N, C-alpha and C positions, 0 to 999 in steps of 0.2 A: 512750746503744742505738748499740754497734759494731755495722757495716754490713758483710759478707763476700759477695763474689760469687764462684762459685766456678762455672768454665767450661769447657766441652770435651764431649767423646760418651764419657769414660769413665765409666760408670757405677759400678764398686767403686771407682777411684782416689776418687771423689766421695765414697762412703759411707765412705772409711778416713776421710778429711778432717775430714767432719762429725763422727765419732764422736771424733776427738782434741778438736775442738773442745768436744764436749759431755763428755768427761771433764774437762775443767779447771775445770768449774762445775757438782761432781755434785750438790749440793741446788736447782741451776735448774729451772724448771718447763719441759718440753718441750712446744710446740707445734708442729704438722705441716700446713702448708696446701697442699694438690696440687690437679689438677684435678680431680679424681672427690670430693674433700671441702669443696668451697669452696663457702659461704652466704653469699650478695650482704649480705646485714643485718646478719652477724655480724660483717663482716671491718672496720668502724669500731672495735668493740668490742676486737678485736684487739690493734688498736695506740696503744687510746687509754686502757684500762681496766687498772687494774694488776693483778695477781692477790691473791685474799684471802689463798690458802697459803704466795703466795713471793714478795719483792720481785725476784728476779731470774728473768728468763725469756729462754729461747732459741725464736726462731720459726724455724723451716726451711721456706722455700717452695720446693718440687721441680716439676722440669720445668717452669719458668717459659712454656716454647714453647707449651707444650701448651694452657695457658689461652686461654678465648675472649679476643679482642680488646679487649672493654669491661672486662674483668676483669685483662687486664693494664694496660692505662690506669688504672683505680684505685686497684692496688696501686701503682704506677710513683707516682701523683700523692699517696698516701699515705704514703710512702717519703720523698717530697720535702719535703712540710710538717711533716709529724711527726716531727722529729729526735731530741727527747728525752722520746718519750714513757712509755716506761719503760727499766728498767735491765737491761741483759742484752747480747743479742745476736741479730742476724737474720742468716740464712745463706740466699742465695738462689740455686738453681742452674737454669741456664742452659747450652742447647750453645753459643749464639754471642751476645753483646750485640746486642740491638735498640736501636730508634730510642726505647722509651721508657723505656730506662733509662741514655740518654747524659745526661742532666743531673742524674742522682744522683751524689755523692760516696762512693763506697765505700772506706773504710778499709782493706780490703784485697782482695785481687784473684788468686785461684788460678786456674792452668790446669790442665785434667787432659785429657791426650788418650789416646786408642789409638793405638801405633806404627802408621805406613804397613806392609803386609805384606813389603813388602821392605827394610825395618831390621831386620834381624838382631839387628843390638847392642843398638836400643832396645827390643826384646823381651826380651832378657835381662836388661837393667839394669831391666823393669821387673819380672821374676820376683823377681829379686835384693832389689826393695825390698819385695815382697809376701812373702817368707820373713822380711826386717829386721823388717816390723812384727809378724810372729808370733814376732818372738825367736828366730829361727834365722837361718842365711845358705847361701848357695849359692855354688858358682864356676861359671864361663861354661861347661866341659864339662857338669856337671851340668843345669842351667838350658837346655841345647841338648839335651838327653835327653828333659827335661819336655815342651819343646815338639815333640819329633819323638812323642812318643807321643799327645799331648792335638790338638795344630794349634794355630795364632794364633787362639786364643778367649779374650780376656780374661774372662771369667765361667768357664769351666770350667778355665782355668789357676791361677784364686784358689782355686777348689775342690780343686783337686790338690794347689798347697800347703798350703793347711791340712789335707789327710789325712796328707802327707808331714810336717807338722811336730807331729803328735799320732803316728804312728807312730815317728819316729826320735827314739832317746834320747840323741842327740848333739846338741850345738851347730852343728854342719856337716851337712846335708843330703848323702848321698852318692849317689854313682850305684847303688851296692847297693840303697840305699835305695827309688829309683826305680823299680830292675827289679822289686822284693819288690813294690812298692804297686802300680804304674802296669800295666795289661792292655794285652799288645800288641794287643789287639783293641777299642781306645777309639776316640775323637772320630777322629783323623787318619786308621784304616783304615775306618771307614764312611763318612768323605767319600770317600777312594778309589773304594770299593765303587760307592758312587752316583754317582761320577763317567764311572767305565768303563759302570753302566748307562743313565745317561743318553746317553751317546755311542752306545750299541746294539753294545759291546763282550761278548756273551753268553760266550764262553769264558772270558776275564779276569774277567768279574763272579764266572762260578760257581766257579772258581779260588778267589777271594777269598771266597767265602760256604762252599766246604767247609773252607776255615782257619779263619773263625769260627766254624762252628757245633762243631767239634772241641773248642774251649776251653770249660774249665770252668765261664768266667764268661759263656759266652753265655748271652743272656736273651732270647725272640724277639721279645716285647712289648716290648723294646727298640729292635729293631733294624726292626719295623714303624713306629715311633713317628718314629725318625730317617728313613726313607725318606719317610712320610709327610711332615713340614717341610720335607726336602728339594725334593720336587716341589712343595709348596706355593709354598715360593721359588719356586723356577723359572718358576711360573706367576705369579707376580706382577711379576717380573724381566720377563717375556716379554711382559704388559699395558703395562708401563712403559716399554718398550724401543723403539727405531726401525725394527728390521727392516736395520740397516746390516752389513755385511761385517764393519767393524772400528769400534772403539771407541776413544778416547782415556781417560785418566784422569779428566780432567772431566767425561766424559760417565758411567763407571761412576759416579764419587762423586755424581752428580746421579742417575742411576737409583737408585742405592742410598739416598738420601734418599726419594725418590718411593715406590720398593716397600718401604721399611721390612727391608730383607734386608742383612746385612752385605758390607761393601765386598769382601772378600777373594771372596766365594761369587757376589757380581755380576762380578768379573771373570773366575772360572773361567768360569762360564754363558756370558758373552760372548766368551769368547776373548784376553780381556787377558793377556800373559805379562810373569810379572816375570823379571829376570835369572836370577835363585837359581831358578827352577823347575824340576825335576826334569824333570817331562812338559810338554810344549808341549801348550795347550790350543787348542780349537777352540769357535767360537761355537755352542753349542748352540742360540742360538735359533731356527737357520734348519733345526731336526731337528724343529720341533714347531710346532704350531698351539695356540690357546689350549683349543679344542674337546677335541685330544687327551690334553693336559695332564687336563684336568677328568676324564678317562675313568679315567688313570691313578690319580688320586688317588682316586676311587669304588673301584677294582678294590683298591689298598690298604686302604681301609675295611672293604673285605668281609674281604680277609686277616686283618685285626687280629679282626674278629668271630670267624672260623673257629678262631684260635690260641685264642679265650680262650674256645671251648668243646670244646677239646681236639683242634685239629685238628695233623697232623703238619707241622711247621715243615720239613722234609728233603723233603716234595714243594711245600707251598706258595709257599715262596720261589723255586726253581726254575721251579714254572708260571710264577708274577709275572714272572718276569726274562725268560721264552719270549717271554710276552705282549708286552712292551715292546721287546725287542730283533727278532724277529721278527714278531709278530703285528699287529693292525689298530689295539693302541693309541698 
């Protein structure tokens, strides 16, 4: 049994590496074990019994950090004591190696990390690698353009590369391909709009909203969903924050982990500024209480219901913006 440990916080890169391993054994039986489908009484059989359909098995254990501690202990014990129970491969996915895995001899360790927000060159290299996996190529300038449209979000960037790889009939994805396919009113623009709104800049928010509404690709429900998730994330950060004036990067990472909100968005909420930031961020935490965020979230839910029953977005969104920036929300 070959044992492979995949470390890091990149879900896309992990998925790609796991798919690559599986492709090398097309006839293998694939078994996935996750915190959601773990059955304690069946776990021994998983490691000790062969398959009646295949002598080759690939076991993928995903999100090991999220397993309950007794389950982590049991799986680790089985990995230590059943070295050669089946022919095949075991892949264990974990964010950071913990004490339960220290005594296990893995044949291979693979590290997959999302680049820090300020490391532009690493984001560019990651995009070029995504394109390469899809049999396409990118130059630095095109990769920068994609990041400009989409923002530094690994999942969205990968989806954009997939879309572009289908659209482009050339080996190299061009800037024109990006301009043809990627919308100017994408994630990056929605994020800027939400930040202006959260910092109570009504005029800026309405100008950005007007531009977005004019776009042929504008979908009101999508904007409502984005606003809902944005303020839900802000709520989570406020609950896990310390009401400080300034935060350092270690504190941003800690709050990101506890709130399950991306590091880049936590940094934006708490006023942590990177060298390449175009707009100097302020600490939004100071502007809201948990109760006020709860009211905004409820208001957005009501707006979403109104949109779904035929409400006019050109009326509903400005009213929401005014309530957040000038009203009691």
